[in-house]
C-alpha positions as CSV (number, residue, x, y, z in Angstrom):
1,M,113.2,-26.4,-56.4
2,G,116.1,-27.1,-55.2
3,W,117.6,-30.2,-57.6
4,L,115.0,-28.9,-60.6
5,C,114.3,-25.6,-62.9
6,F,111.3,-25.3,-64.5
7,A,110.7,-23.9,-68.0
8,V,107.1,-23.1,-68.6
9,V,104.6,-23.3,-71.6
10,F,101.1,-21.9,-70.9
11,L,98.5,-23.7,-72.6
12,S,94.7,-24.1,-72.1
13,W,94.0,-27.5,-70.8
14,G,90.7,-28.2,-72.1
15,S,89.6,-31.4,-70.1
16,V,93.0,-33.3,-70.1
17,T,92.7,-35.1,-66.4
18,A,96.4,-35.6,-64.2
19,I,96.5,-38.9,-64.3
20,A,99.8,-40.3,-63.5
21,Q,101.3,-42.8,-66.0
22,A,104.6,-44.6,-66.6
23,P,107.6,-42.4,-67.7
24,M,108.9,-43.5,-71.5
25,S,112.4,-42.5,-71.5
26,N,115.2,-44.4,-74.3
27,G,116.7,-46.4,-71.5
28,K,119.8,-44.8,-70.8
29,A,120.9,-45.2,-67.7
30,T,121.0,-41.5,-66.4
31,E,117.0,-41.6,-67.2
32,H,116.5,-45.1,-65.1
33,V,117.2,-42.7,-62.7
34,V,114.7,-40.2,-63.0
35,V,112.2,-42.6,-63.9
36,Q,112.6,-44.5,-60.5
37,Y,111.9,-41.1,-59.0
38,E,108.8,-40.0,-60.8
39,N,108.2,-43.7,-60.2
40,I,108.2,-42.6,-56.1
41,I,106.5,-39.2,-57.0
42,A,103.7,-41.5,-58.9
43,N,103.6,-44.2,-55.7
44,G,103.4,-40.9,-53.2
45,A,106.4,-42.7,-51.2
46,L,107.7,-38.8,-50.6
47,L,104.8,-38.2,-48.5
48,T,106.1,-40.6,-46.0
49,P,109.8,-40.7,-43.8
50,E,110.4,-44.1,-45.3
51,G,109.7,-43.0,-48.5
52,W,111.8,-40.3,-48.7
53,K,114.5,-42.2,-47.0
54,R,114.1,-45.1,-50.2
55,A,114.4,-41.9,-52.8
56,S,117.3,-40.4,-51.0
57,K,119.4,-43.7,-52.9
58,L,118.9,-41.9,-55.8
59,F,120.5,-38.5,-54.6
60,A,124.3,-37.2,-54.1
61,Q,122.7,-35.9,-51.2
62,S,119.8,-35.5,-49.0
63,N,118.1,-32.7,-46.7
64,A,116.1,-34.6,-43.6
65,Y,112.3,-35.6,-44.0
66,P,110.4,-32.2,-43.8
67,P,107.2,-33.7,-42.0
68,D,105.7,-30.0,-42.1
69,G,107.0,-29.0,-45.5
70,V,105.2,-27.7,-48.6
71,I,104.3,-30.3,-50.8
72,S,104.5,-29.6,-54.5
73,L,102.4,-31.2,-57.1
74,M,102.8,-32.8,-60.5
75,S,101.8,-35.1,-62.8
76,T,104.5,-37.7,-63.9
77,G,104.4,-39.7,-67.3
78,G,105.6,-37.6,-69.7
79,S,108.5,-38.2,-72.3
80,V,112.5,-38.8,-70.2
81,G,115.4,-37.6,-72.4
82,E,119.5,-37.3,-71.6
83,M,119.9,-33.9,-73.5
84,W,124.0,-34.2,-72.5
85,L,126.6,-36.3,-70.9
86,E,130.3,-34.7,-70.0
87,G,132.3,-36.9,-68.3
88,N,130.9,-37.6,-64.9
89,R,128.1,-35.4,-64.9
90,A,125.0,-35.3,-67.4
91,E,121.3,-33.5,-67.7
92,V,117.9,-35.1,-68.1
93,Q,114.7,-33.6,-68.6
94,T,110.8,-34.9,-68.5
95,K,108.5,-33.1,-70.9
96,W,104.8,-33.3,-71.5
97,T,104.1,-33.4,-67.4
98,D,102.7,-30.8,-65.3
99,Y,103.2,-28.1,-62.3
100,M,99.9,-28.0,-60.0
101,G,100.8,-25.4,-57.1
102,T,101.5,-25.9,-53.7
103,I,99.5,-27.8,-50.3
104,D,101.1,-25.9,-47.1
105,S,101.1,-27.3,-43.5
106,G,97.8,-25.7,-43.1
107,L,96.3,-28.3,-45.9
108,R,95.8,-25.3,-48.1
109,Y,95.9,-25.5,-51.7
110,K,97.6,-22.8,-53.9
111,A,97.3,-23.2,-57.5
112,P,100.5,-21.7,-59.9
113,A,99.4,-18.2,-61.4
114,S,98.3,-19.7,-64.5
115,S,97.8,-23.4,-65.9
116,V,101.6,-24.5,-67.2
117,M,103.3,-27.4,-68.6
118,A,106.8,-28.2,-67.3
119,V,110.0,-29.2,-68.3
120,F,111.2,-30.5,-65.5
121,V,115.4,-30.6,-65.3
122,F,117.5,-33.0,-63.4
123,H,121.4,-32.7,-63.4
124,L,123.0,-35.7,-62.4
125,I,126.3,-37.2,-61.2
126,Y,128.1,-40.0,-61.6
127,T,129.9,-41.2,-58.1
128,N,130.4,-43.5,-55.4
129,K,129.0,-41.3,-52.6
130,H,126.1,-40.1,-50.6
131,Q,124.1,-39.3,-47.8
132,D,122.2,-41.5,-46.1
133,I,119.2,-41.2,-44.5
134,R,118.7,-42.8,-40.3
135,A,115.6,-44.1,-39.3
136,N,115.1,-41.1,-37.7
137,G,114.6,-39.1,-40.6
138,E,117.6,-37.2,-40.5
139,T,120.7,-37.3,-42.7
140,S,124.3,-39.6,-42.0
141,T,127.7,-38.0,-43.1
142,E,128.8,-39.0,-46.4
143,I,129.0,-43.0,-46.8
144,T,130.8,-44.7,-50.3
145,G,129.2,-47.1,-52.1
146,P,128.9,-48.3,-55.8
147,W,129.7,-46.0,-58.5
148,E,125.9,-44.7,-60.0
149,W,124.0,-42.5,-61.1
150,K,122.4,-39.7,-58.8
151,I,121.1,-37.1,-58.7
152,E,123.3,-34.3,-58.1
153,S,121.6,-31.3,-56.2
154,P,119.8,-32.0,-52.6
155,Q,116.8,-33.8,-52.2
156,N,114.2,-31.5,-50.1
157,T,111.2,-31.2,-52.0
158,R,108.0,-33.4,-50.9
159,W,106.4,-34.1,-54.4
160,A,103.5,-36.3,-55.6
161,T,100.5,-36.6,-58.0
162,A,97.3,-35.2,-57.4
163,D,95.5,-38.7,-56.6
164,R,98.5,-39.3,-54.2
165,A,98.0,-35.8,-52.1
166,V,94.0,-36.5,-52.4
167,E,95.4,-39.6,-49.7
168,Y,97.2,-37.3,-48.1
169,V,95.0,-34.4,-47.5
170,K,91.8,-36.9,-46.4
171,M,94.5,-38.8,-43.6
172,M,95.9,-35.7,-42.1
173,R,92.2,-33.8,-42.2
174,D,90.9,-37.3,-40.4
175,K,93.8,-36.9,-37.5
176,S,93.3,-33.4,-36.7
177,D,91.1,-31.7,-34.2
178,D,92.1,-28.3,-35.5
179,L,88.5,-26.8,-37.2
180,A,90.3,-24.3,-39.8
181,V,92.8,-27.0,-40.9
182,R,89.8,-29.4,-41.4
183,K,88.3,-26.8,-43.5
184,N,91.2,-25.9,-45.4
185,A,91.6,-29.7,-46.6
186,D,87.7,-29.9,-47.8
187,K,88.6,-26.7,-49.9
188,T,92.2,-28.5,-51.2
189,L,90.3,-32.0,-51.7
190,A,87.5,-30.3,-53.8
191,A,90.3,-28.3,-56.2
192,L,92.4,-31.9,-56.3
193,Q,89.0,-33.8,-57.5
194,R,88.5,-31.5,-60.0
195,M,92.1,-32.1,-61.5
196,R,91.5,-35.7,-61.9
197,G,88.0,-35.4,-63.4
198,G,88.7,-33.3,-66.0
199,C,88.0,-29.5,-65.3
200,G,92.0,-28.4,-66.2
201,R,94.7,-28.7,-64.2
202,A,94.7,-25.9,-61.8
203,S,91.9,-24.3,-62.9
204,A,87.8,-23.9,-61.4
205,C,85.2,-26.0,-63.3
């Protein structure tokens, strides 16, 4: 997954719904970066080149926007905590958030192997350099700016919540003339609606 890794706990979800809430932090500068990033995910910004460019400001490095890249699904609103800080590097983890599978370029949904609660791990670096994103979505050369905490690994994954994914899949389905893609989209929308409606994160009703 590039900039993060998973610590996975297998749980039975019951009737918990996958809704986006504001992340909770202790107010540290490193945590604020991750809170900003989760808010960008919750707003669906990573599904557009403009939002990808905005998010790139939080990263030391960014890859070009992947218009046909896989969309990974997560919830937001868990706790955010700085685990350690050593010199110009730090680790921040988010807890009580969920990984809910992926949507591919054909609008096919793939559920995770099991319903999981995920701990997302971010490594940050205090730096005055980062790669900017040009208007065409491509990366530029490294530029120098103010000293800030940034996520160290490259930005390379389109993340979204279930709510934002519903909006995206509907839009892409309505734009497509491919009957197979439209059929995939309808199946994906049904799965996403179950997540939002209390049938479990990634399980069928």
